[in-house]
Steps between C-alpha positions, in 0.01 A plus 500: 500500500782595732434824684776752455668578832480855627786713375578286196452606142296200392584192298859470376439347157143381454222726379162530667352303210754219550429487872125478430558230238706299748229533762230395250686225313753374755796537264685747282681442173759770444674496162862616494496610864849368572763712325723369226804540728345279767389245243848484348658440842240234589541328163879499537500345847235251389718394208783441750267286715399293198869447422565395858208255486678309223712346776208336683340170408201509735297756693665671795390759753615760245407353162175315430571328169280311257566126455663560160742769629855452373815707474444522124130588535434666836133480596442685825149495641588761761779675685414479867554812715683702234547784749731269698724420201596835347501861620320619185198287590526619861511865395205455266291329769584747775547830314372453145186647346283217632549639851326823397205298364477301822510818707228660287276197556583402859668799662859560610535221760597209275663164556649301215412132546658312211590506136531250218574526133290273280620402153290412200704359214408511134417163352322379811602494859340439834147632520397686812142388552215736580514589870439774752799646681329572832502137624880502465545810714576418865271772628143548609479863388410597145708818485764323291622528144649276241695713255610341175745656260547365147864524393408455132203592284210256521226451244181294506668211316737454794237412757518813714389511861124510541301684763131512594379854556309542825589158639657670802148597606375142517395310809767516770687782328513865584607799298785731583265794547574686822 
């Protein structure tokens, strides 16, 4: 767990139990952590991005679209670098509640590397195969985070993200304990 710097009042948003769970399991699942106001703003800008994507016929450096994407039936796989395309995404990435989580887990000296917004459409859609994120990070240190935020409710029938508790302690991995 991240040591609290001298003169600070402790973690900003996570409890001691959540910090221990993160250290033990390598992940946290926080229900309803992002406020309704933030979610509404993120959903609104995302709806605008989907509308904008109707004008593309193939993947670009902004929109990664499925092969069956059309103006009538937009099928985005992902919005690349959302923080570069709208100030709401930028504000969320740089000042939103996820920053407090990152600071609680890693300390105050943070660097944002990149963002993407993945889409999963009802009635099918592009599957994101089982993978580990660490091989995609251009770093050799393990004091990094992937923070995912669901913009809509997800149930087990929707194929939610899966995680393997404790896998961060496997061969070649280290924990964030300091």
